[in-house]
C-alpha positions in Angstrom: 39.6 79.4 20.2 36.4 79.0 22.2 37.1 82.4 24.0 37.4 84.1 20.6 34.1 82.7 19.4 32.5 83.6 22.8 33.8 87.1 22.5 32.2 87.5 19.1 28.9 86.2 20.3 29.0 88.6 23.3 29.8 91.6 21.2 26.8 90.5 18.9 24.5 90.1 21.9 25.4 93.6 23.2 23.6 95.2 20.3 20.3 93.8 21.7 21.3 94.8 25.3 20.6 91.2 26.4 22.4 88.8 28.7 22.0 85.2 27.5 23.6 81.9 28.7 24.7 80.4 25.5 27.3 77.5 25.0 30.2 76.9 22.6 30.7 73.2 22.3 32.5 70.6 20.1 30.1 69.1 17.6 29.6 65.4 18.0 30.5 64.8 14.2 33.3 66.4 12.3 31.1 67.3 9.4 29.4 69.9 11.7 32.6 71.9 12.0 35.1 72.6 14.8 32.8 74.4 17.1 29.0 75.0 17.5 26.8 77.4 19.5 23.1 77.5 20.5 23.2 81.3 20.9 20.5 81.9 18.2 18.0 79.7 19.8 18.5 81.2 23.3 18.2 84.8 21.8 15.2 83.8 19.9 13.2 82.8 23.0 14.1 86.1 24.6 13.4 88.3 21.6 10.5 86.3 20.3 12.2 86.1 16.9 12.9 83.3 14.5 16.2 81.6 15.6 17.4 81.1 11.9 16.9 84.8 11.2 19.0 85.7 14.3 21.6 83.0 13.1 21.9 84.6 9.7 22.3 88.0 11.1 25.0 86.7 13.5 27.0 84.7 10.8 27.3 88.0 8.8 28.4 89.8 12.0 31.0 87.1 12.8 32.5 87.2 9.2 33.0 90.9 9.5 34.4 90.7 13.0 37.1 88.0 12.3 37.3 87.4 8.5 40.6 85.4 8.8 39.4 83.2 11.7 36.8 81.3 9.8 36.8 79.1 6.7 33.0 79.1 6.7 30.2 79.4 9.1 27.0 77.3 8.6 23.5 77.2 10.1 22.1 73.8 11.0 18.9 72.4 12.2 16.6 74.8 14.2 19.4 77.5 14.5 22.7 75.9 15.6 25.6 77.8 14.1 28.6 75.7 13.2 32.0 77.2 12.9 34.7 75.9 10.6 38.1 77.4 11.7 40.6 78.5 9.1 43.7 76.1 9.1 46.0 79.1 9.3 44.2 80.2 12.4 44.9 76.9 14.1 48.5 77.0 12.8 49.1 80.5 14.3 47.8 79.3 17.6 50.8 77.1 17.9 52.9 80.2 17.5 51.2 81.9 20.3 51.4 78.8 22.6 55.2 78.4 22.1 56.0 81.9 23.4 55.0 80.8 26.8 53.3 77.3 27.3 52.6 77.9 31.0 51.1 81.3 30.6 49.0 80.1 27.7 47.5 77.3 29.7 46.6 79.3 32.8 43.2 80.6 33.0 42.3 84.2 33.8 41.4 84.2 37.4 41.7 86.2 40.6 45.0 84.7 41.7 45.0 86.4 45.1 43.0 83.7 46.8 44.5 81.7 49.7 43.0 78.1 49.4 43.3 75.1 51.8 43.0 71.6 50.5 42.5 69.1 53.3 42.7 65.5 52.2 43.3 61.8 53.2 43.1 62.8 57.0 42.9 59.1 57.9 42.8 58.3 61.6 46.2 56.9 62.8 44.6 53.7 63.6 45.8 51.6 60.7 47.6 51.6 57.4 46.3 53.4 54.3 44.2 51.3 52.0 43.4 51.8 48.3 40.3 54.1 49.1 42.8 56.4 50.9 45.0 56.2 47.9 42.3 57.5 45.5 41.6 60.4 47.9 45.3 61.2 48.1 45.8 61.2 44.4 42.7 63.4 43.9 43.4 65.8 46.7 47.0 66.2 45.7 46.1 66.8 42.1 43.5 69.3 43.0 46.1 71.2 45.1 48.6 71.0 42.1 46.1 72.3 39.6 45.0 75.2 41.8 48.6 76.1 42.6 49.6 76.0 38.8 46.7 78.4 38.0 47.9 80.9 40.4 46.2 80.3 43.8 48.2 80.2 47.1 47.6 76.6 48.2 48.0 74.8 51.6 47.8 71.1 51.8 46.8 69.8 55.2 46.4 66.5 56.9 43.8 66.4 59.9 44.5 63.9 62.6 41.5 62.6 64.6 43.6 61.9 67.7 40.9 62.5 70.3 37.9 60.4 71.3 36.7 56.8 71.5 38.7 55.5 68.3 42.0 56.4 69.8 40.9 54.7 73.0 40.2 51.6 71.2 43.5 51.7 69.4 45.3 51.9 72.7 43.1 49.1 74.2 43.6 46.9 71.1 47.4 47.4 71.3 47.6 46.7 75.0 45.7 43.4 74.4 48.0 42.4 71.7 50.9 43.2 74.1 49.4 40.9 76.9 48.9 38.2 74.3 52.5 38.3 73.3 53.3 37.9 77.1 51.1 34.7 77.2 48.1 36.3 78.7 44.9 35.1 77.2 42.6 37.9 76.2 40.2 38.6 73.4 40.1 41.8 71.3 36.8 43.7 71.7 34.3 43.3 68.9 34.8 47.0 67.9 38.6 46.9 68.4 41.4 47.0 65.7 42.2 43.5 64.7 44.9 44.2 62.1 48.2 42.3 62.6 50.1 45.6 62.2 49.3 46.2 66.0 51.3 43.0 66.9 54.5 44.7 65.5 53.7 47.7 67.7 53.2 45.4 70.7 56.6 43.7 70.0 58.3 47.3 70.1 56.4 48.0 73.6 57.8 44.7 74.9 61.4 45.7 73.8 60.9 49.1 75.5 59.0 48.3 78.6 59.4 44.6 79.1 56.4 43.5 81.2 56.2 46.6 83.3 53.0 47.8 81.6 51.2 45.0 83.4 51.9 46.6 86.7 50.4 50.0 85.8 46.8 51.0 85.9 45.0 50.0 82.8 44.0 53.4 81.8 47.7 54.5 82.1 49.0 51.4 80.2 46.3 51.9 77.4 47.4 55.5 77.0 51.0 54.4 76.6 50.0 51.9 74.0 47.8 54.4 72.2 50.5 56.9 72.0 53.1 54.3 70.6 50.6 52.8 68.1 49.4 56.2 66.9 53.0 57.4 66.5 54.1 54.4 64.6 51.1 54.2 62.4 51.3 58.0 61.5 54.9 57.5 60.6 53.9 54.6 58.3 51.1 56.8 56.7 53.3 59.7 56.0 56.1 57.5 54.6 53.5 55.7 52.4 52.2 59.1 51.1 55.7 60.4 50.5 56.5 57.4 48.4 53.2 58.2 46.5 54.5 61.8 45.8 52.1 63.4 48.3 53.5 65.7 51.0 51.6 68.1 53.3 52.3 71.7 54.2 50.7 71.2 57.6 49.6 68.4 60.0 46.7 69.5 62.3 45.8 67.6 65.4 42.2 67.5 66.7 43.6 67.5 70.1 45.0 71.0 69.6 41.3 72.2 69.3 40.6 71.0 72.9 44.0 72.1 74.3 43.5 75.7 73.0 40.0 75.7 74.0 38.7 76.3 70.5 35.9 73.9 70.8 34.4 75.8 73.7 35.0 79.1 71.8 33.2 77.8 68.7 30.1 76.9 70.9 30.3 80.3 72.5 30.2 81.8 69.0 27.2 79.7 68.0 25.5 80.6 71.2 26.0 84.3 70.4 24.4 83.7 67.0 21.4 82.1 68.9 22.2 78.7 67.0 22.3 76.6 70.1 19.8 75.3 72.5 19.8 72.8 75.5 17.5 69.9 75.6 17.7 66.7 77.9 21.0 67.9 79.3 22.6 68.1 75.9 23.7 71.0 73.7 22.1 71.0 70.3 22.9 73.0 67.1 19.9 74.5 65.2 21.1 73.0 62.0 17.6 72.6 60.5 17.6 76.5 60.5 20.3 76.3 57.9 19.0 73.6 55.5 20.0 70.5 57.4 17.6 67.5 57.8 17.6 67.6 61.7 19.3 69.4 64.6 22.7 67.9 65.7 24.1 67.3 69.2 27.3 69.1 70.0 27.7 68.0 73.6 26.2 65.0 75.1 24.3 65.1 78.4 27.4 63.3 80.0 29.5 66.3 79.1 31.4 64.6 76.2 31.7 66.6 73.0 30.6 64.9 69.7 32.9 64.6 66.7 30.8 67.2 65.1 31.7 69.7 67.8 35.3 69.3 66.8 34.6 69.6 63.2 32.7 72.9 63.8 35.8 74.1 65.6 38.2 72.9 63.0 36.3 74.8 60.2 36.1 77.9 62.4 39.9 77.7 62.7 40.2 77.4 59.0 38.2 80.4 58.0 38.2 82.8 61.0 41.6 82.1 62.6 43.8 81.2 59.6 41.9 83.3 57.0 41.6 80.9 54.1 39.4 82.4 51.2 38.2 79.0 50.2 38.5 75.5 51.8 38.4 72.2 49.9 37.6 69.1 51.9 38.2 65.8 50.2 36.0 63.1 51.8 35.0 59.5 51.2 31.5 59.2 49.7 30.4 57.6 52.9 30.5 61.2 54.4 27.9 62.6 52.1 25.4 63.0 54.9 27.9 65.1 56.8 28.2 68.0 54.2 24.9 69.7 55.0 25.6 70.0 58.9 29.1 71.3 58.4 28.0 74.0 55.9 25.1 74.8 58.2 27.6 75.4 61.1 29.9 77.6 59.2 27.0 79.6 57.9 25.6 79.9 61.5 29.1 81.4 62.5 28.6 84.1 59.8 30.8 82.5 57.0 29.5 82.1 53.5 28.8 78.3 53.1 29.9 78.5 49.3 33.5 79.1 50.6 33.6 75.6 51.6 33.7 72.9 48.9 33.4 69.3 49.6 34.7 66.7 47.1 33.2 63.3 47.8 35.3 60.5 46.4 33.6 57.2 45.3 35.0 53.8 46.1 37.6 51.7 44.3 37.1 48.2 43.0 40.4 46.4 42.7 40.4 44.0 39.7 42.9 41.5 38.3 42.4 40.6 34.6 38.9 41.9 35.0 38.0 39.8 38.0 37.3 41.5 41.4 40.2 41.0 43.9 39.2 39.9 47.4 39.6 42.8 49.9 40.7 40.4 52.6 44.5 40.3 53.3 46.3 38.6 56.2 46.6 42.0 57.9 43.1 43.2 57.9 39.9 43.7 55.8 41.6 45.9 53.2 44.4 46.1 50.6 47.1 48.4 51.6 48.0 51.4 49.3 51.6 50.5 49.6 51.1 47.0 48.2 49.3 48.4 45.2 51.9 51.0 44.5 54.7 48.3 44.9 52.9 46.1 42.4 52.0 48.7 39.6 54.3 51.8 40.3 53.5 55.3 41.4 52.8 56.6 38.0 50.2 54.0 37.1 48.5 54.1 40.5 48.3 57.9 40.5 47.0 58.1 36.9 44.4 55.3 37.5 43.1 56.8 40.7 42.2 60.1 38.8 41.2 58.5 35.6 37.4 58.7 36.4 35.3 61.4 37.7 35.4 61.6 41.6 31.7 60.8 41.8 32.1 57.6 39.7 33.2 54.3 41.1 36.6 53.3 39.9 37.5 49.9 38.6 41.3 49.6 39.0 42.7 46.6 37.1 46.2 45.8 38.5 47.1 43.7 35.3 46.1 46.5 32.9 48.1 49.0 34.9 51.3 47.0 34.4 50.9 46.5 30.7 53.4 48.2 28.4 50.9 48.8 25.5 48.4 51.1 24.3 45.8 49.5 26.4 47.3 50.9 29.4 46.4 54.7 29.4 49.3 55.8 31.5 51.8 54.1 29.2 50.0 55.4 26.3 50.5 59.0 27.4 54.0 58.6 28.7 55.0 56.8 25.4 53.8 59.9 23.6 56.1 62.1 25.5 59.0 59.6 25.0 58.4 59.5 21.3 58.6 63.3 21.0 61.8 63.3 23.1 63.5 60.7 20.8 62.7 63.0 17.8 64.1 66.1 19.5 67.2 64.2 20.5 68.0 63.8 16.8 68.2 67.5 16.2 71.5 69.1 15.6 70.1 72.6 16.4 68.0 74.5 18.8 64.2 74.7 18.4 63.3 77.6 16.1 60.6 79.4 18.0 60.3 81.8 14.9 59.4 78.9 12.6 56.4 79.6 10.4 53.7 77.4 11.3 51.4 78.3 8.3 52.8 75.3 6.4 51.0 72.9 8.9 48.0 71.9 6.8 47.9 68.2 7.0 44.7 66.7 8.9 46.8 65.0 11.5 48.8 68.3 12.2 45.6 70.2 12.6 44.0 67.6 14.8 47.0 67.7 17.0 46.9 71.4 17.3 43.2 71.1 18.1 43.9 68.7 20.9 46.4 71.1 22.5 43.8 73.9 22.4 41.2 71.5 23.9 43.6 70.6 26.6 43.7 74.2 27.8 39.9 74.2 27.9 39.8 71.0 29.9 42.4 72.4 32.3 40.3 75.3 33.1 37.3 72.9 33.5 39.5 70.8 35.9 40.2 74.1 37.9 36.7 75.4 38.0 35.0 72.2 38.9 38.0 70.8 41.1 38.0 67.6 38.9 41.4 66.1 38.0 39.8 63.7 35.5 39.6 66.4 32.9 43.4 66.6 32.8 43.5 62.8 32.1 40.9 63.2 29.5 42.8 66.0 27.8 46.1 64.1 28.1 44.7 60.9 26.4 43.4 63.0 23.6 46.7 64.8 23.0 48.5 61.5 23.2 46.2 59.9 20.7 46.5 62.7 18.1 50.3 62.7 18.6 50.5 58.9 17.9 48.3 59.2 14.7 50.5 62.1 13.5 53.7 60.2 14.3 52.6 57.1 12.5 51.7 59.0 9.3 54.3 61.8 9.1 58.0 62.3 9.7 59.3 65.4 11.5 63.0 65.2 10.5 62.7 65.8 6.7 64.5 67.5 3.9 61.9 70.4 3.6 63.6 72.8 6.1 60.6 75.1 6.5 58.1 72.2 7.1 60.6 70.5 9.3 61.0 73.5 11.6 57.2 73.9 11.9 56.7 70.3 12.9 59.6 70.4 15.3 57.9 73.5 17.0 54.5 71.6 17.0 55.8 68.4 18.7 57.9 70.5 21.1 54.7 72.3 22.2 53.0 69.0 22.5 55.8 67.7 24.7 55.6 70.6 27.0 51.8 70.2 27.3 52.2 66.5 28.1 54.8 67.3 30.7 52.7 69.9 32.3 49.6 67.9 32.3 51.3 64.8 33.9 52.9 66.9 36.5 49.4 68.2 37.5 48.4 64.7 38.5 51.7 63.8 40.0 52.9 61.5 37.3 56.4 61.6 35.8 56.9 62.5 32.0 59.2 59.7 30.8 61.9 60.6 28.3 62.5 56.9 27.4 60.3 53.9 27.7 
């Protein structure tokens, strides 16, 4: 519906040979109509004319263009144009949607793009915590939305398996191994203190006995590191699979060094005159590309920085594997890293706008409104698997995407378990189950040729409007890589469905109205099912 109004405005503006950035929005109050536009005021500033005069001219134009679309069009305030849509136009929209719900929802886009979404990418140094869970739910939902809309999407998990962190993992595991053998030794201050490493150390004793004590420490630490990383990564992938997140590719940082891609990336930057040497270290001229300061790529001791491998990794994504766009989902604590990575890809001749970084804010776990202590017996975090075990996959995934990515999320564990309208995921799933129970009562197929023009009750029209709005919110979720808009749309559709259900019956004696209402609720059921699938949540047939 918005598209139709926008097209009428564009046709009107063409008469003046002007380009304007107008909006078509939902009025804050119902009395101001179904849609509203500021186009007259925007045009007035360009044409130096009275906005009301432009609005009056436009209203006559719109009525002539689409006489059946509008019940009335009014001018309000300094020049806002408010549209009141004909009820029959809303009803006819249900007919159009029912022909192909998937096609109706998909935005018109260039669907040839090959896009990579890289997310979670937690180091294999410990179990996933709730922060990783939010990143996983958001990243996977973004990938699902892009794929639904027609993009070729590849989901990737990047493993930081080179550098100091992995050495500390091996060292911490080796110390746990020695402690189990009765050797008193303290973990280093920056070591990994989680009790999960004790389990790894027990397995090492079963496999190696005490023989690791006879090896060089560097060799023993390497063995411990390999074993710990393997076990932890296995646990991470199993946790994610249980969370309905699976990856098309797992990429190891170590591969960038083994294939000489880090050196090759530095050579490319050197060719572009974007590297210089200072105090025995190699520096990237990132200030020349909008960064706050220049960044070290290779230290004076010959050791590459993490930034060097990140440069090589993004070169691999764009120049070697040829992704049209790359979306990196990072924790908000990485916000300072965005400029330098974009600077590096720009220096390599890649349009920095082809990289989008989604920064995910932190999660606060609550129980009945009170903050849950983040300390557990295993380490200083609550594991994702424990939260999923308590509230279920559906509730966890829904809650993790229920706020904008740049907003802190308060996740109330008790609320997520409630079987009432207070619990948003239950509220939406119950709407789907309600429709399913209605359709199960039918003795015949859904009549896709039913006449929707008899749908005139307020609750029927509001329900249709919520479906139309869901399409618009899906497009917004796609364009802004923001799954929260899917949740927003689902909640509105569910709310309107429950209101309709509580006031009107579907299976009635009036055959014509019955068929129309059956068609309406069937369309709503399909919308809810698709919307829930886009955020990895099951559409329940029974509750």
